[in-house]
PDB file of N, CA, C, O and CB in Angstrom:
ATOM      1  N   PRO A   1      97.868 -38.294 -10.841  1.00  0.00           N
ATOM      2  CA  PRO A   1      97.786 -39.625 -11.535  1.00  0.00           C
ATOM      3  C   PRO A   1      99.179 -40.186 -11.553  1.00  0.00           C
ATOM      4  O   PRO A   1     100.163 -39.471 -11.740  1.00  0.00           O
ATOM      5  CB  PRO A   1      97.199 -39.515 -13.027  1.00  0.00           C
ATOM      6  N   THR A   2      99.241 -41.508 -11.349  1.00  0.00           N
ATOM      7  CA  THR A   2     100.437 -42.256 -11.356  1.00  0.00           C
ATOM      8  C   THR A   2     100.321 -43.546 -12.271  1.00  0.00           C
ATOM      9  O   THR A   2     100.093 -44.666 -11.813  1.00  0.00           O
ATOM     10  CB  THR A   2     100.784 -42.622  -9.915  1.00  0.00           C
ATOM     11  N   GLY A   3     100.485 -43.293 -13.484  1.00  0.00           N
ATOM     12  CA  GLY A   3     100.120 -44.471 -14.365  1.00  0.00           C
ATOM     13  C   GLY A   3      98.731 -44.832 -14.635  1.00  0.00           C
ATOM     14  O   GLY A   3      97.960 -44.089 -15.242  1.00  0.00           O
ATOM     15  N   SER A   4      98.413 -46.013 -14.163  1.00  0.00           N
ATOM     16  CA  SER A   4      97.003 -46.477 -14.376  1.00  0.00           C
ATOM     17  C   SER A   4      96.084 -46.100 -13.126  1.00  0.00           C
ATOM     18  O   SER A   4      94.866 -46.271 -13.177  1.00  0.00           O
ATOM     19  CB  SER A   4      96.990 -48.085 -14.613  1.00  0.00           C
ATOM     20  N   GLU A   5      96.719 -45.583 -12.010  1.00  0.00           N
ATOM     21  CA  GLU A   5      96.007 -45.299 -10.870  1.00  0.00           C
ATOM     22  C   GLU A   5      96.094 -43.686 -10.605  1.00  0.00           C
ATOM     23  O   GLU A   5      96.865 -42.936 -11.204  1.00  0.00           O
ATOM     24  CB  GLU A   5      96.583 -46.177  -9.682  1.00  0.00           C
ATOM     25  N   THR A   6      95.257 -43.333  -9.702  1.00  0.00           N
ATOM     26  CA  THR A   6      95.308 -41.914  -9.214  1.00  0.00           C
ATOM     27  C   THR A   6      95.218 -42.021  -7.696  1.00  0.00           C
ATOM     28  O   THR A   6      94.422 -42.738  -7.090  1.00  0.00           O
ATOM     29  CB  THR A   6      94.098 -40.978  -9.829  1.00  0.00           C
ATOM     30  N   GLN A   7      96.211 -41.153  -7.114  1.00  0.00           N
ATOM     31  CA  GLN A   7      96.250 -40.898  -5.656  1.00  0.00           C
ATOM     32  C   GLN A   7      95.522 -39.766  -5.285  1.00  0.00           C
ATOM     33  O   GLN A   7      95.660 -38.679  -5.846  1.00  0.00           O
ATOM     34  CB  GLN A   7      97.571 -40.739  -5.162  1.00  0.00           C
ATOM     35  N   ILE A   8      94.684 -39.995  -4.279  1.00  0.00           N
ATOM     36  CA  ILE A   8      93.873 -38.889  -3.864  1.00  0.00           C
ATOM     37  C   ILE A   8      94.195 -38.637  -2.253  1.00  0.00           C
ATOM     38  O   ILE A   8      93.988 -39.486  -1.386  1.00  0.00           O
ATOM     39  CB  ILE A   8      92.260 -39.237  -4.173  1.00  0.00           C
ATOM     40  N   PHE A   9      94.717 -37.369  -2.022  1.00  0.00           N
ATOM     41  CA  PHE A   9      94.959 -36.970  -0.737  1.00  0.00           C
ATOM     42  C   PHE A   9      93.863 -35.991  -0.245  1.00  0.00           C
ATOM     43  O   PHE A   9      93.856 -34.848  -0.701  1.00  0.00           O
ATOM     44  CB  PHE A   9      96.307 -36.383  -0.666  1.00  0.00           C
ATOM     45  N   ALA A  10      92.951 -36.376   0.647  1.00  0.00           N
ATOM     46  CA  ALA A  10      91.750 -35.582   1.061  1.00  0.00           C
ATOM     47  C   ALA A  10      91.585 -35.476   2.522  1.00  0.00           C
ATOM     48  O   ALA A  10      92.390 -35.969   3.312  1.00  0.00           O
ATOM     49  CB  ALA A  10      90.506 -36.172   0.505  1.00  0.00           C
ATOM     50  N   LYS A  11      90.473 -34.790   2.888  1.00  0.00           N
ATOM     51  CA  LYS A  11      90.171 -34.747   4.361  1.00  0.00           C
ATOM     52  C   LYS A  11      88.745 -35.002   4.522  1.00  0.00           C
ATOM     53  O   LYS A  11      87.960 -34.562   3.682  1.00  0.00           O
ATOM     54  CB  LYS A  11      90.549 -33.389   5.030  1.00  0.00           C
ATOM     55  N   LEU A  12      88.325 -35.694   5.559  1.00  0.00           N
ATOM     56  CA  LEU A  12      86.924 -35.949   5.917  1.00  0.00           C
ATOM     57  C   LEU A  12      86.830 -35.136   7.228  1.00  0.00           C
ATOM     58  O   LEU A  12      87.324 -35.615   8.249  1.00  0.00           O
ATOM     59  CB  LEU A  12      86.542 -37.583   6.089  1.00  0.00           C
ATOM     60  N   GLY A  13      86.282 -34.050   7.248  1.00  0.00           N
ATOM     61  CA  GLY A  13      86.371 -33.189   8.418  1.00  0.00           C
ATOM     62  C   GLY A  13      87.861 -32.768   8.616  1.00  0.00           C
ATOM     63  O   GLY A  13      88.463 -32.190   7.711  1.00  0.00           O
ATOM     64  N   ASP A  14      88.417 -33.050   9.751  1.00  0.00           N
ATOM     65  CA  ASP A  14      89.769 -32.803  10.025  1.00  0.00           C
ATOM     66  C   ASP A  14      90.622 -34.013   9.870  1.00  0.00           C
ATOM     67  O   ASP A  14      91.833 -33.893  10.059  1.00  0.00           O
ATOM     68  CB  ASP A  14      89.905 -32.265  11.341  1.00  0.00           C
ATOM     69  N   ASP A  15      90.072 -35.267   9.519  1.00  0.00           N
ATOM     70  CA  ASP A  15      90.746 -36.456   9.374  1.00  0.00           C
ATOM     71  C   ASP A  15      91.182 -36.583   7.866  1.00  0.00           C
ATOM     72  O   ASP A  15      90.391 -36.496   6.927  1.00  0.00           O
ATOM     73  CB  ASP A  15      89.859 -37.618   9.856  1.00  0.00           C
ATOM     74  N   PRO A  16      92.550 -36.802   7.747  1.00  0.00           N
ATOM     75  CA  PRO A  16      93.130 -37.018   6.496  1.00  0.00           C
ATOM     76  C   PRO A  16      92.760 -38.408   5.968  1.00  0.00           C
ATOM     77  O   PRO A  16      92.687 -39.390   6.706  1.00  0.00           O
ATOM     78  CB  PRO A  16      94.606 -36.839   6.587  1.00  0.00           C
ATOM     79  N   ILE A  17      92.535 -38.436   4.678  1.00  0.00           N
ATOM     80  CA  ILE A  17      92.300 -39.753   3.986  1.00  0.00           C
ATOM     81  C   ILE A  17      93.244 -39.795   2.604  1.00  0.00           C
ATOM     82  O   ILE A  17      93.345 -38.850   1.823  1.00  0.00           O
ATOM     83  CB  ILE A  17      90.613 -39.909   3.610  1.00  0.00           C
ATOM     84  N   ASP A  18      93.814 -40.898   2.486  1.00  0.00           N
ATOM     85  CA  ASP A  18      94.736 -41.023   1.313  1.00  0.00           C
ATOM     86  C   ASP A  18      94.016 -42.350   0.571  1.00  0.00           C
ATOM     87  O   ASP A  18      93.708 -43.392   1.150  1.00  0.00           O
ATOM     88  CB  ASP A  18      96.503 -41.268   1.814  1.00  0.00           C
ATOM     89  N   ALA A  19      93.848 -42.089  -0.672  1.00  0.00           N
ATOM     90  CA  ALA A  19      93.138 -43.167  -1.438  1.00  0.00           C
ATOM     91  C   ALA A  19      93.936 -43.455  -2.740  1.00  0.00           C
ATOM     92  O   ALA A  19      94.597 -42.574  -3.289  1.00  0.00           O
ATOM     93  CB  ALA A  19      91.614 -42.729  -1.788  1.00  0.00           C
ATOM     94  N   ILE A  20      93.856 -44.575  -3.156  1.00  0.00           N
ATOM     95  CA  ILE A  20      94.368 -45.032  -4.523  1.00  0.00           C
ATOM     96  C   ILE A  20      93.121 -45.440  -5.351  1.00  0.00           C
ATOM     97  O   ILE A  20      92.387 -46.340  -4.945  1.00  0.00           O
ATOM     98  CB  ILE A  20      95.437 -46.312  -4.399  1.00  0.00           C
ATOM     99  N   VAL A  21      92.902 -44.838  -6.408  1.00  0.00           N
ATOM    100  CA  VAL A  21      91.816 -45.174  -7.204  1.00  0.00           C
ATOM    101  C   VAL A  21      92.431 -45.928  -8.479  1.00  0.00           C
ATOM    102  O   VAL A  21      93.382 -45.469  -9.111  1.00  0.00           O
ATOM    103  CB  VAL A  21      90.966 -43.865  -7.563  1.00  0.00           C
ATOM    104  N   LYS A  22      91.818 -47.076  -8.776  1.00  0.00           N
ATOM    105  CA  LYS A  22      92.431 -47.973  -9.802  1.00  0.00           C
ATOM    106  C   LYS A  22      92.024 -47.378 -11.337  1.00  0.00           C
ATOM    107  O   LYS A  22      92.166 -48.105 -12.320  1.00  0.00           O
ATOM    108  CB  LYS A  22      91.841 -49.597  -9.555  1.00  0.00           C
ATOM    109  N   ASP A  23      91.555 -46.126 -11.448  1.00  0.00           N
ATOM    110  CA  ASP A  23      91.215 -45.454 -12.719  1.00  0.00           C
ATOM    111  C   ASP A  23      91.852 -44.246 -12.700  1.00  0.00           C
ATOM    112  O   ASP A  23      92.231 -43.744 -11.641  1.00  0.00           O
ATOM    113  CB  ASP A  23      89.776 -45.258 -12.963  1.00  0.00           C
ATOM    114  N   ARG A  24      92.021 -43.684 -13.853  1.00  0.00           N
ATOM    115  CA  ARG A  24      92.650 -42.284 -14.045  1.00  0.00           C
ATOM    116  C   ARG A  24      91.477 -41.321 -13.964  1.00  0.00           C
ATOM    117  O   ARG A  24      90.534 -41.361 -14.755  1.00  0.00           O
ATOM    118  CB  ARG A  24      93.468 -42.111 -15.508  1.00  0.00           C
ATOM    119  N   LEU A  25      91.581 -40.487 -13.003  1.00  0.00           N
ATOM    120  CA  LEU A  25      90.667 -39.335 -12.780  1.00  0.00           C
ATOM    121  C   LEU A  25      91.231 -37.982 -13.077  1.00  0.00           C
ATOM    122  O   LEU A  25      92.439 -37.751 -13.028  1.00  0.00           O
ATOM    123  CB  LEU A  25      90.217 -39.326 -11.393  1.00  0.00           C
ATOM    124  N   THR A  26      90.303 -37.077 -13.392  1.00  0.00           N
ATOM    125  CA  THR A  26      90.762 -35.664 -13.562  1.00  0.00           C
ATOM    126  C   THR A  26      90.036 -35.024 -12.380  1.00  0.00           C
ATOM    127  O   THR A  26      88.818 -34.847 -12.362  1.00  0.00           O
ATOM    128  CB  THR A  26      90.379 -34.962 -15.067  1.00  0.00           C
ATOM    129  N   VAL A  27      90.834 -34.707 -11.443  1.00  0.00           N
ATOM    130  CA  VAL A  27      90.446 -34.119 -10.213  1.00  0.00           C
ATOM    131  C   VAL A  27      91.445 -32.894  -9.819  1.00  0.00           C
ATOM    132  O   VAL A  27      92.665 -33.059  -9.782  1.00  0.00           O
ATOM    133  CB  VAL A  27      90.426 -35.252  -9.109  1.00  0.00           C
ATOM    134  N   ARG A  28      90.894 -31.807  -9.563  1.00  0.00           N
ATOM    135  CA  ARG A  28      91.757 -30.585  -9.288  1.00  0.00           C
ATOM    136  C   ARG A  28      91.823 -30.269  -7.714  1.00  0.00           C
ATOM    137  O   ARG A  28      90.824 -30.447  -7.017  1.00  0.00           O
ATOM    138  CB  ARG A  28      91.142 -29.280 -10.096  1.00  0.00           C
ATOM    139  N   PRO A  29      92.845 -29.868  -7.261  1.00  0.00           N
ATOM    140  CA  PRO A  29      92.968 -29.486  -5.854  1.00  0.00           C
ATOM    141  C   PRO A  29      91.797 -28.519  -5.399  1.00  0.00           C
ATOM    142  O   PRO A  29      91.504 -27.506  -6.034  1.00  0.00           O
ATOM    143  CB  PRO A  29      94.363 -28.800  -5.630  1.00  0.00           C
ATOM    144  N   GLY A  30      91.168 -28.918  -4.262  1.00  0.00           N
ATOM    145  CA  GLY A  30      90.141 -28.194  -3.835  1.00  0.00           C
ATOM    146  C   GLY A  30      88.739 -28.569  -4.291  1.00  0.00           C
ATOM    147  O   GLY A  30      87.756 -28.098  -3.720  1.00  0.00           O
ATOM    148  N   GLU A  31      88.639 -29.389  -5.283  1.00  0.00           N
ATOM    149  CA  GLU A  31      87.349 -29.978  -5.844  1.00  0.00           C
ATOM    150  C   GLU A  31      86.815 -31.006  -4.935  1.00  0.00           C
ATOM    151  O   GLU A  31      87.584 -31.785  -4.372  1.00  0.00           O
ATOM    152  CB  GLU A  31      87.553 -30.615  -7.244  1.00  0.00           C
ATOM    153  N   GLU A  32      85.390 -31.058  -4.741  1.00  0.00           N
ATOM    154  CA  GLU A  32      84.794 -32.122  -3.955  1.00  0.00           C
ATOM    155  C   GLU A  32      84.807 -33.390  -4.760  1.00  0.00           C
ATOM    156  O   GLU A  32      84.524 -33.452  -5.956  1.00  0.00           O
ATOM    157  CB  GLU A  32      83.369 -31.767  -3.521  1.00  0.00           C
ATOM    158  N   VAL A  33      85.155 -34.379  -4.006  1.00  0.00           N
ATOM    159  CA  VAL A  33      85.200 -35.809  -4.518  1.00  0.00           C
ATOM    160  C   VAL A  33      84.264 -36.691  -3.689  1.00  0.00           C
ATOM    161  O   VAL A  33      84.365 -36.737  -2.463  1.00  0.00           O
ATOM    162  CB  VAL A  33      86.686 -36.402  -4.453  1.00  0.00           C
ATOM    163  N   ARG A  34      83.337 -37.402  -4.383  1.00  0.00           N
ATOM    164  CA  ARG A  34      82.657 -38.430  -3.540  1.00  0.00           C
ATOM    165  C   ARG A  34      83.377 -39.786  -3.850  1.00  0.00           C
ATOM    166  O   ARG A  34      83.689 -40.202  -4.966  1.00  0.00           O
ATOM    167  CB  ARG A  34      81.029 -38.512  -3.863  1.00  0.00           C
ATOM    168  N   LEU A  35      83.595 -40.444  -2.535  1.00  0.00           N
ATOM    169  CA  LEU A  35      84.201 -41.768  -2.642  1.00  0.00           C
ATOM    170  C   LEU A  35      83.273 -42.840  -1.974  1.00  0.00           C
ATOM    171  O   LEU A  35      82.596 -42.599  -0.975  1.00  0.00           O
ATOM    172  CB  LEU A  35      85.628 -41.762  -1.969  1.00  0.00           C
ATOM    173  N   ARG A  36      83.304 -43.994  -2.593  1.00  0.00           N
ATOM    174  CA  ARG A  36      82.588 -45.082  -2.144  1.00  0.00           C
ATOM    175  C   ARG A  36      83.629 -46.107  -1.624  1.00  0.00           C
ATOM    176  O   ARG A  36      84.342 -46.631  -2.479  1.00  0.00           O
ATOM    177  CB  ARG A  36      81.681 -45.635  -3.257  1.00  0.00           C
ATOM    178  N   ILE A  37      83.794 -46.440  -0.386  1.00  0.00           N
ATOM    179  CA  ILE A  37      84.883 -47.276   0.199  1.00  0.00           C
ATOM    180  C   ILE A  37      84.337 -48.686   0.382  1.00  0.00           C
ATOM    181  O   ILE A  37      83.252 -48.944   0.902  1.00  0.00           O
ATOM    182  CB  ILE A  37      85.405 -46.686   1.593  1.00  0.00           C
ATOM    183  N   ASP A  38      85.240 -49.604  -0.120  1.00  0.00           N
ATOM    184  CA  ASP A  38      84.881 -50.823   0.061  1.00  0.00           C
ATOM    185  C   ASP A  38      85.638 -51.242   1.301  1.00  0.00           C
ATOM    186  O   ASP A  38      86.867 -51.298   1.270  1.00  0.00           O
ATOM    187  CB  ASP A  38      85.104 -51.628  -1.131  1.00  0.00           C
ATOM    188  N   PRO A  39      84.896 -51.562   2.479  1.00  0.00           N
ATOM    189  CA  PRO A  39      85.507 -51.870   3.760  1.00  0.00           C
ATOM    190  C   PRO A  39      86.421 -53.014   3.744  1.00  0.00           C
ATOM    191  O   PRO A  39      87.190 -53.182   4.690  1.00  0.00           O
ATOM    192  CB  PRO A  39      84.504 -52.113   4.738  1.00  0.00           C
ATOM    193  N   ARG A  40      86.397 -53.846   2.706  1.00  0.00           N
ATOM    194  CA  ARG A  40      87.312 -55.043   2.742  1.00  0.00           C
ATOM    195  C   ARG A  40      88.762 -54.652   2.214  1.00  0.00           C
ATOM    196  O   ARG A  40      89.706 -55.434   2.324  1.00  0.00           O
ATOM    197  CB  ARG A  40      86.687 -56.246   1.829  1.00  0.00           C
ATOM    198  N   ARG A  41      88.871 -53.490   1.678  1.00  0.00           N
ATOM    199  CA  ARG A  41      90.057 -52.999   1.071  1.00  0.00           C
ATOM    200  C   ARG A  41      90.700 -51.842   1.733  1.00  0.00           C
ATOM    201  O   ARG A  41      91.623 -51.200   1.230  1.00  0.00           O
ATOM    202  CB  ARG A  41      89.784 -52.660  -0.246  1.00  0.00           C
ATOM    203  N   VAL A  42      90.091 -51.579   3.048  1.00  0.00           N
ATOM    204  CA  VAL A  42      90.556 -50.255   3.729  1.00  0.00           C
ATOM    205  C   VAL A  42      91.836 -50.779   4.605  1.00  0.00           C
ATOM    206  O   VAL A  42      91.941 -51.937   5.009  1.00  0.00           O
ATOM    207  CB  VAL A  42      89.245 -49.491   4.771  1.00  0.00           C
ATOM    208  N   HIS A  43      92.713 -49.825   4.816  1.00  0.00           N
ATOM    209  CA  HIS A  43      93.928 -50.020   5.603  1.00  0.00           C
ATOM    210  C   HIS A  43      93.764 -48.729   6.569  1.00  0.00           C
ATOM    211  O   HIS A  43      93.660 -47.592   6.109  1.00  0.00           O
ATOM    212  CB  HIS A  43      95.409 -50.070   4.633  1.00  0.00           C
ATOM    213  N   ILE A  44      93.752 -49.009   7.899  1.00  0.00           N
ATOM    214  CA  ILE A  44      93.562 -47.809   8.820  1.00  0.00           C
ATOM    215  C   ILE A  44      94.881 -47.815   9.692  1.00  0.00           C
ATOM    216  O   ILE A  44      95.319 -48.874  10.141  1.00  0.00           O
ATOM    217  CB  ILE A  44      92.129 -47.929   9.793  1.00  0.00           C
ATOM    218  N   PHE A  45      95.471 -46.659   9.908  1.00  0.00           N
ATOM    219  CA  PHE A  45      96.700 -46.559  10.641  1.00  0.00           C
ATOM    220  C   PHE A  45      96.465 -45.661  11.845  1.00  0.00           C
ATOM    221  O   PHE A  45      95.668 -44.725  11.793  1.00  0.00           O
ATOM    222  CB  PHE A  45      97.838 -46.025   9.748  1.00  0.00           C
ATOM    223  N   ASP A  46      97.197 -45.971  12.969  1.00  0.00           N
ATOM    224  CA  ASP A  46      97.247 -45.171  14.118  1.00  0.00           C
ATOM    225  C   ASP A  46      97.932 -43.795  13.789  1.00  0.00           C
ATOM    226  O   ASP A  46      99.043 -43.757  13.259  1.00  0.00           O
ATOM    227  CB  ASP A  46      97.981 -45.928  15.228  1.00  0.00           C
ATOM    228  N   ARG A  47      97.234 -42.683  14.120  1.00  0.00           N
ATOM    229  CA  ARG A  47      97.928 -41.472  13.836  1.00  0.00           C
ATOM    230  C   ARG A  47      99.232 -41.203  14.504  1.00  0.00           C
ATOM    231  O   ARG A  47     100.115 -40.646  13.850  1.00  0.00           O
ATOM    232  CB  ARG A  47      97.102 -40.444  14.126  1.00  0.00           C
ATOM    233  N   GLN A  48      99.436 -41.540  15.726  1.00  0.00           N
ATOM    234  CA  GLN A  48     100.557 -41.163  16.454  1.00  0.00           C
ATOM    235  C   GLN A  48     101.659 -42.278  16.068  1.00  0.00           C
ATOM    236  O   GLN A  48     102.745 -41.837  15.691  1.00  0.00           O
ATOM    237  CB  GLN A  48     100.210 -41.066  18.047  1.00  0.00           C
ATOM    238  N   SER A  49     101.510 -43.529  16.116  1.00  0.00           N
ATOM    239  CA  SER A  49     102.581 -44.588  15.838  1.00  0.00           C
ATOM    240  C   SER A  49     102.799 -44.956  14.458  1.00  0.00           C
ATOM    241  O   SER A  49     103.850 -45.481  14.093  1.00  0.00           O
ATOM    242  CB  SER A  49     102.280 -45.816  16.522  1.00  0.00           C
ATOM    243  N   GLY A  50     101.759 -44.676  13.616  1.00  0.00           N
ATOM    244  CA  GLY A  50     101.688 -45.090  12.200  1.00  0.00           C
ATOM    245  C   GLY A  50     101.462 -46.669  11.970  1.00  0.00           C
ATOM    246  O   GLY A  50     101.532 -47.221  10.872  1.00  0.00           O
ATOM    247  N   ALA A  51     101.184 -47.289  13.174  1.00  0.00           N
ATOM    248  CA  ALA A  51     100.958 -48.853  13.116  1.00  0.00           C
ATOM    249  C   ALA A  51      99.640 -49.054  12.441  1.00  0.00           C
ATOM    250  O   ALA A  51      98.693 -48.298  12.662  1.00  0.00           O
ATOM    251  CB  ALA A  51     100.935 -49.589  14.622  1.00  0.00           C
ATOM    252  N   ARG A  52      99.576 -50.013  11.666  1.00  0.00           N
ATOM    253  CA  ARG A  52      98.236 -50.510  11.005  1.00  0.00           C
ATOM    254  C   ARG A  52      97.485 -51.077  11.956  1.00  0.00           C
ATOM    255  O   ARG A  52      97.962 -51.913  12.723  1.00  0.00           O
ATOM    256  CB  ARG A  52      98.374 -51.518   9.891  1.00  0.00           C
ATOM    257  N   LEU A  53      96.166 -50.665  12.010  1.00  0.00           N
ATOM    258  CA  LEU A  53      95.198 -51.076  12.905  1.00  0.00           C
ATOM    259  C   LEU A  53      94.297 -52.277  12.443  1.00  0.00           C
ATOM    260  O   LEU A  53      93.411 -52.705  13.182  1.00  0.00           O
ATOM    261  CB  LEU A  53      94.398 -49.929  13.201  1.00  0.00           C
TER     262      LEU A  53
END
């Protein structure tokens, strides 16, 4: 938790996902989390260069 938001660092298969949730959540490491992603708010980055796609 970081103030009014929660940062989630997760994996989908072998792919890392970093998410910021606008609510405070109680999630423990290793716990399964279901995310519904709004495609209008997604930022995707190139793994090698770090450039936003």
